[in-house]
TIKOL-826849 format. One line per 3 residues: number of its first residue (from 1); for each residue x, y, z of N, C-alpha, C. Coordinates in pm, whole numbers, plus 50000, padded with zeros to 5 digits. Atoms other than C-alpha are relative to their C-alpha. Layout:
residues N
NUM = X:Y:Z:X:Y:Z:X:Y:Z  ...;
end
This chain:
residues 247
1 = 50117:50073:50051:89954:05158:29679:49905:50100:49937  50091:49911:50069:89722:05317:29424:49863:50004:50067  50136:49986:49947:89391:05455:29549:49894:49997:49891;
4 = 50091:50005:50114:89235:05417:29202:49946:49858:49985  50063:50129:50019:88987:05136:29147:49940:49992:49858  50062:50023:50131:88863:04984:28821:49853:49965:50022;
7 = 50144:50025:49991:88484:04995:28784:49955:49933:49872  50027:50079:50121:88369:04723:28543:49852:49994:49963  50140:50002:50032:87991:04756:28565:49964:50121:49911;
10 = 50045:49892:50088:87792:04982:28332:49977:50128:50080  50018:49870:49937:87800:05351:28426:49915:50086:49911  50082:49911:50084:87524:05587:28304:50078:50124:49958;
13 = 49935:49880:50050:87622:05893:28106:49904:50119:50004  50075:49874:50004:87510:06257:28094:50030:50074:49872  49969:49903:50103:87470:06501:27809:50023:50135:50068;
16 = 49965:49872:49940:87569:06864:27860:49882:50067:50070  50113:49942:49926:87217:06995:27945:49974:49930:50133  50019:50073:49874:87187:06722:28208:50106:50037:50104;
19 = 49893:49959:49908:87525:06818:28357:49976:50137:50054  50035:49866:49955:87416:07180:28373:49891:49991:50108  50106:50019:49900:87104:07062:28563:50055:49942:50129;
22 = 49934:50053:49880:87320:06857:28801:50067:50112:50077  49934:49886:49934:87528:07166:28877:49898:50092:50066  50103:49912:49943:87212:07373:28932:49939:49940:50125;
25 = 50059:50063:49883:87055:07122:29169:50097:49992:50115  49898:50008:49894:87379:07082:29361:50002:50129:50084  49989:49873:49929:87393:07452:29445:49868:50053:50053;
28 = 50125:49935:49965:87030:07561:29450:49911:49915:50092  50090:50085:49923:86857:07260:29607:50072:49929:50116  49929:50076:49898:87120:07062:29797:50099:50082:50081;
31 = 49915:49912:49925:87328:07355:29911:50148:49962:49999  49859:50037:50015:87659:07209:29792:50062:50105:49910  49951:49882:50069:87861:07510:29687:50096:49964:49887;
34 = 49903:50016:50106:88073:07555:29381:50138:49974:50055  49869:50020:49942:88380:07577:29602:50016:49858:50053  49993:50138:49954:88298:07240:29756:50020:49905:49882;
37 = 49984:50083:50117:88260:07082:29413:50139:50015:49942  49868:49971:50053:88581:07249:29296:50107:49932:50082  49904:50063:49911:88769:07121:29598:50004:49849:49976;
40 = 50006:50143:50025:88651:06766:29535:50061:49965:49864  49945:50025:50132:88737:06785:29165:50153:50009:50001  49854:49982:49997:89085:06917:29235:50070:49893:50082;
43 = 49940:50108:49920:89153:06658:29506:50007:49874:49918  49997:50120:50083:89057:06375:29270:50104:50013:49889  49901:49975:50107:89271:06530:28996:50142:49982:50053;
46 = 49868:50015:49941:89573:06548:29226:50032:49856:50031  49981:50141:49971:89524:06189:29339:50031:49922:49874  49974:50069:50127:89506:06067:28979:50137:50035:49945;
49 = 49868:49959:50045:89812:06269:28886:50110:49925:50078  49901:50067:49914:90006:06121:29180:50008:49852:49969  49998:50147:50005:89900:05759:29142:50020:49947:49858;
52 = 49988:50050:50139:89886:05727:28762:50128:50050:49933  49894:49941:50080:90163:05958:28642:50128:50030:50080  49883:49959:49920:90400:06035:28935:50050:49888:50090;
55 = 49952:50119:49928:90468:05680:29058:49964:50000:50147  50045:49999:49862:90274:05746:29376:50075:50094:50091  49919:49911:49920:90529:06002:29494:50033:50128:49923;
58 = 49975:49877:50075:90514:06363:29367:50129:50075:50039  49884:49927:49949:90825:06470:29564:50102:50026:49888  49898:49959:50096:91051:06667:29328:49958:49988:49855;
61 = 50045:50014:50139:90845:06587:29017:49946:50133:49947  50043:49876:50062:90772:06870:28773:49865:49980:49932  50135:50004:50058:90406:06928:28687:49964:50140:49952;
64 = 50044:49871:50056:90292:07209:28455:49848:49999:49991  50148:49988:50004:89930:07326:28492:49962:50114:49909  50054:49899:50089:89751:07512:28215:49861:50036:50049;
67 = 50118:49962:49921:89479:07712:28387:49919:50106:49927  50092:49904:50056:89179:07880:28228:49934:50086:50108  50059:49904:49905:88974:08157:28388:49872:49947:50067;
70 = 50128:50050:49948:88665:07941:28457:50015:49896:50107  50002:50098:49894:88569:07662:28691:50098:49887:49978  49903:50103:50031:88789:07410:28512:50138:50041:50051;
73 = 49875:49950:49950:89086:07628:28593:50006:49998:50151  50003:50006:49853:88977:07648:28957:50029:49862:50052  49969:50138:49963:88981:07268:28983:50146:49969:49984;
76 = 49859:50021:50021:89330:07263:28839:50083:50068:50108  49926:49927:49895:89444:07522:29097:49988:49925:50133  50010:50086:49880:89308:07301:29379:50102:49888:49991;
79 = 49901:50108:50018:89517:07015:29236:50141:50052:50020  49869:49942:49982:89818:07246:29224:50034:50016:50149  49977:49984:49856:89779:07325:29596:50038:49869:50065;
82 = 49971:50130:49941:89772:06959:29687:50133:49945:49952  49872:50048:50051:90063:06870:29462:50117:50074:50062  49896:49922:49930:90269:07150:29616:50019:49945:50141;
85 = 49990:50056:49865:90187:07012:29963:50069:49866:50000  49938:50133:50008:90307:06671:29846:50141:50006:49945  49859:49987:50039:90641:06812:29732:50029:50012:49853;
88 = 49975:49986:50143:90592:06848:29357:50053:50139:49969  49953:49870:50051:90765:07127:29165:49897:50043:49895  50117:49964:50082:90455:07292:29021:50026:50131:49925;
91 = 49993:49882:50086:90458:07538:28730:49857:50032:49956  50137:49962:50031:90130:07728:28689:49999:50109:49894  50008:49903:50111:90051:07905:28362:49853:50042:49985;
94 = 50134:49947:50007:89743:08130:28352:49970:50047:49859  50042:49952:50133:89549:08194:28033:49958:50145:50004  50046:49863:49985:89425:08529:28170:50063:50060:50127;
97 = 49948:49939:49876:89548:08781:28428:49911:49972:50118  50079:50036:49881:89431:08723:28786:49867:50075:50010  50124:49922:49988:89171:09001:28770:49890:49951:49906;
100 = 50100:50052:50092:88995:08818:28484:49945:49863:50042  50050:50130:49956:88945:08492:28675:49862:50014:50061  50131:49992:49932:88593:08411:28786:50018:49990:50151;
103 = 49984:49978:49857:88524:08449:29155:50053:49875:50072  49956:50121:49930:88568:08085:29266:50145:49966:49962  49865:50027:50044:88882:08042:29056:50098:50102:50060;
106 = 49917:49895:49939:89018:08373:29188:50028:49967:50146  49977:50037:49860:88973:08241:29542:50110:49893:50010  49892:50101:50001:89189:07939:29459:50134:50066:49969;
109 = 49877:49923:50032:89445:08178:29307:50053:50069:50125  49957:49927:49879:89451:08384:29628:50060:49904:50105  49948:50097:49904:89506:08073:29841:50142:49958:49959;
112 = 49866:50039:50046:89799:07963:29628:50100:50114:50012  49910:49883:49984:89944:08315:29629:50045:50013:50145  49963:49992:49860:89933:08313:30009:50100:49891:50038;
115 = 49905:50108:49976:90126:07985:29999:50138:50029:49938  49875:49967:50065:90397:08152:29793:50017:49941:49861  49993:50054:50135:90313:07984:29463:50022:50113:49899;
118 = 49976:49902:50107:90423:08162:29147:49917:49964:49879  50084:50018:50118:90220:08208:28829:50068:50068:49882  49935:49947:50120:90334:08269:28474:49897:50015:49889;
121 = 50089:49988:50116:90159:08396:28161:50044:49906:49888  49974:50096:50109:90144:08198:27837:50133:50025:49932  49876:49970:50073:90444:08378:27685:50124:49946:50072;
124 = 49886:50054:49928:90666:08225:27954:50009:49846:49989  49989:50144:50021:90600:07867:27845:50134:49964:49938  49875:50042:50063:90927:07689:27773:49975:49930:49869;
127 = 50017:50070:50126:90980:07552:27426:49979:49851:50025  50014:50143:49967:91019:07207:27579:49992:49988:50151  50018:50020:49856:90891:07107:27922:50091:49886:50047;
130 = 49921:50102:49935:91143:06922:28133:49926:49956:50124  50084:50040:49888:90893:06748:28352:49925:49873:49972  50068:50129:50004:90671:06451:28421:49856:50010:49947;
133 = 50142:49998:50027:90317:06580:28353:49951:50140:49969  50074:49876:50028:90097:06852:28204:49855:49976:50041  50141:50007:49964:89751:06915:28352:49923:50106:49922;
136 = 50084:49913:50081:89488:07062:28122:49878:50044:50080  50113:49942:49932:89253:07290:28314:49950:50123:49929  50030:49880:50080:89169:07527:28031:49852:50021:49977;
139 = 50140:49985:50037:88811:07465:27913:49923:49878:50050  50085:50110:49953:88533:07257:28070:49903:49952:49896  50094:50065:50090:88228:07094:27923:49910:50095:49922;
142 = 50088:49903:50070:88067:07416:27794:50069:50067:49882  49931:49945:50115:88299:07472:27500:49903:50037:49889  50075:49960:50120:88154:07662:27204:50099:50046:49895;
145 = 49915:49962:50111:88352:07668:26882:50147:49966:50023  49857:50029:49994:88722:07634:26808:50067:50089:50103  49920:49916:49911:88963:07750:27080:50078:50106:49923;
148 = 49934:49887:50067:89116:08086:26994:50107:50058:50092  49908:49917:49925:89401:08311:27105:50092:49920:50091  49904:50061:49908:89599:08214:27412:49962:49855:50031;
151 = 50040:50139:49975:89390:07899:27472:50048:49910:49887  49950:50073:50117:89474:07782:27120:50150:49977:50013  49854:50014:49987:89842:07849:27188:50037:49897:50107;
154 = 49976:50097:49892:89832:07653:27514:49980:49856:49949  50030:50133:50047:89671:07353:27346:50109:49949:49903  49898:50038:50099:89919:07351:27057:50134:49972:50070;
157 = 49876:50023:49923:90208:07379:27306:49995:49863:50067  50011:50130:49928:90082:07083:27516:50015:49885:49903  49994:50110:50096:90046:06868:27205:50138:49981:49940;
160 = 49864:50015:50049:90408:06933:27109:50093:49935:50102  49912:50051:49894:90547:06807:27440:50005:49849:50004  49990:50144:49980:90673:06460:27519:49935:49958:50131;
163 = 50067:50031:49874:90528:06476:27872:49852:49974:49974  50143:50027:50020:90176:06325:27894:49913:50111:50056  50096:49903:49951:89873:06545:27948:49883:49930:50065;
166 = 50118:50046:49925:89601:06477:28206:49896:50110:49993  50106:49900:50020:89275:06658:28123:49898:49990:50110  50106:49992:49898:89016:06770:28378:49864:50009:49931;
169 = 50138:50012:50049:88657:06672:28285:49992:49967:49852  49994:50030:50144:88726:06684:27911:50128:50064:49945  49889:49931:50064:89028:06758:27691:49950:50132:49938;
172 = 50037:49871:50056:89012:07126:27598:49997:49990:49847  50020:50008:50142:88878:07159:27246:49899:49894:49959  50098:50103:50029:88622:06876:27273:49862:50051:50044;
175 = 50138:49965:49968:88249:06956:27257:49927:49870:50031  50039:50130:49948:88078:06684:27459:49857:49958:49965  50135:50044:50031:87712:06686:27352:49998:49911:49876;
178 = 49995:50077:50123:87779:06568:26998:50130:49924:49987  49870:50066:50012:88132:06445:27065:50082:50056:49886  49931:49938:50111:88282:06696:26824:50141:50044:50042;
181 = 49864:49960:49977:88657:06749:26808:50028:50130:49925  49970:49870:50062:88739:07114:26748:50150:50009:49974  49860:49982:50034:89070:07249:26620:50053:50130:50062;
184 = 49935:50125:49958:89294:07244:26808:49929:49941:50121  50052:50067:49881:89213:06996:27083:50115:49928:50071  49899:50071:49921:89424:06852:27363:49998:49852:49968;
187 = 49986:50144:50014:89552:06503:27296:50048:49945:50135  49970:50037:49862:89536:06368:27651:50040:49852:50007  49971:50138:49966:89695:06053:27784:49887:49941:50086;
190 = 50108:50044:49915:89410:06040:28035:49910:50122:50028  50097:49897:49967:89096:06235:28126:49928:49960:50127  50082:50018:49881:88934:06268:28467:49872:50076:49980;
193 = 50130:49935:50009:88567:06337:28411:49933:49996:50136  50054:49974:49868:88340:06435:28700:49853:49963:50010  50140:50034:49967:88013:06318:28858:49957:49873:49925;
196 = 50024:50112:50090:87915:06091:28564:50070:50031:49868  49935:49971:50129:88090:06048:28229:49904:50067:49904  50081:49930:50101:87968:06270:27949:49990:49912:49874;
199 = 50024:50086:50113:87819:06096:27646:50105:50017:49889  49906:49974:50110:88054:06262:27401:50136:49937:50018  49867:50060:49975:88359:06101:27566:50010:49861:49940;
202 = 50000:50135:50056:88254:05768:27415:49993:50000:49848  50000:49994:50146:88237:05890:27055:50141:49958:49950  49875:50054:50052:88503:05718:26844:50105:50107:49976;
205 = 49903:49894:50029:88665:06043:26730:50058:50060:50126  49956:49938:49874:88687:06171:27088:50093:49905:50076  49923:50095:49923:88836:05853:27234:50151:50013:49971;
208 = 49859:49985:50037:89161:05919:27047:50061:50123:50071  49950:49881:49935:89189:06253:27231:49991:49992:50153  50017:50003:49856:89066:06169:27581:50086:49896:50068;
211 = 49914:50100:49939:89289:05865:27635:49927:49913:50102  50060:50077:49893:89229:05658:27945:49891:50085:50067  50111:49924:49940:88900:05756:28112:49984:49963:50147;
214 = 50020:50014:49858:88864:05808:28485:49881:50084:50043  50115:49928:49946:88572:05927:28697:50029:50041:50141  49972:49946:49868:88603:06152:29001:49873:50035:50075;
217 = 50114:49972:49913:88361:06189:29293:50002:50145:50045  50010:49863:49952:88254:06549:29347:49885:50015:50101  50098:50006:49891:87999:06445:29614:49858:50030:49957;
220 = 50137:49987:50042:87682:06451:29406:49914:49899:50076  50086:50097:49933:87406:06295:29622:49934:49910:49897  50060:50095:50098:87279:05982:29447:49852:50032:49978;
223 = 50141:49968:50011:86923:06095:29518:49973:50111:49898  50017:49891:50097:86982:06399:29299:49965:49950:49862  50021:50051:50135:86982:06186:28986:49857:49952:49976;
226 = 50141:50040:50014:86620:06084:29056:49908:50118:49973  50083:49883:50018:86499:06441:29012:49937:50003:49858  50058:49984:50133:86260:06520:28724:50096:50073:49905;
229 = 49906:49945:50094:86454:06602:28413:50127:49920:49989  49883:50088:50004:86725:06353:28501:49950:49854:50003  50057:50132:49983:86566:06033:28635:50097:49891:49950;
232 = 49895:50093:50036:86890:05838:28604:50029:49910:50120  49968:50096:49896:86955:05523:28804:50152:49982:50006  49856:50002:49986:87309:05541:28938:50040:49893:50101;
235 = 49956:50104:49905:87484:05242:29098:50094:50058:50106  49898:49962:49902:87714:05254:29399:50134:50010:49927  49877:49982:50076:88019:05404:29232:50125:50014:50087;
238 = 49881:49957:49930:88254:05540:29493:50014:49939:50139  49991:50061:49869:88225:05298:29784:50144:49960:50036  49864:50043:49970:88591:05190:29751:50104:50104:49964;
241 = 49901:49903:50045:88761:05485:29587:49931:50124:49949  50053:49876:50057:88702:05851:29497:50032:50016:49853  49960:49994:50142:88867:05792:29157:49988:49861:49942;
244 = 50024:50128:50063:88757:05513:28927:50058:49999:49858  49961:50022:50142:88909:05379:28604:49882:49937:49931  50112:50052:50077:88633:05327:28350:50051:49920:49881;
247 = 49955:50082:50115:88660:05058:28081:49976:50074:49868;
end
């Protein structure tokens, strides 16, 4: 039985400066650490991957994860850990060597390494993925400019595959404040955005890239949204499910 629920009421949106403020308040005022948020994001991502793309049973299914060096990559690594625990055959491709990962993402890498997970660089990507799903954990909501180098290569590779792509927070290559599609950009079958949906995800040009839109609970206190600078009224979103399908 799927743990995903459809939320049909209106959901408020955030722009990028507001999301940056949410992240700041979470850590500096409410004491909810980046690792806690990352864990929640990755758990929701794994649940969505299982229930939407892996027929509710990851056992033996092949999932390729494209992992950037930042927080988006850390969330993808949390999802990888859970999918491994559920029996999936996980392939993890890093955009940067382990020593270049930021501290929180490096901690997720160390945990997976202790579990015996293996990691591959971009040059080891197969020409064609024989698997059920690709997870895009390359770039989060702070994109600036067109993706370059290995990130560009990852995006172009994912877009050539027949397996669907599930993006974390936003498809890599999408700038969310103005809803601008950079070149290249991930063409996702579905996107799991976090906390509240970002305004740019509703732009017509972006909708063709983000696919189905889902919302994941990263444990933002509802009272946080009443802070000066935000002052957003948020309904009860996650009373029935940690992952919601948005219309």
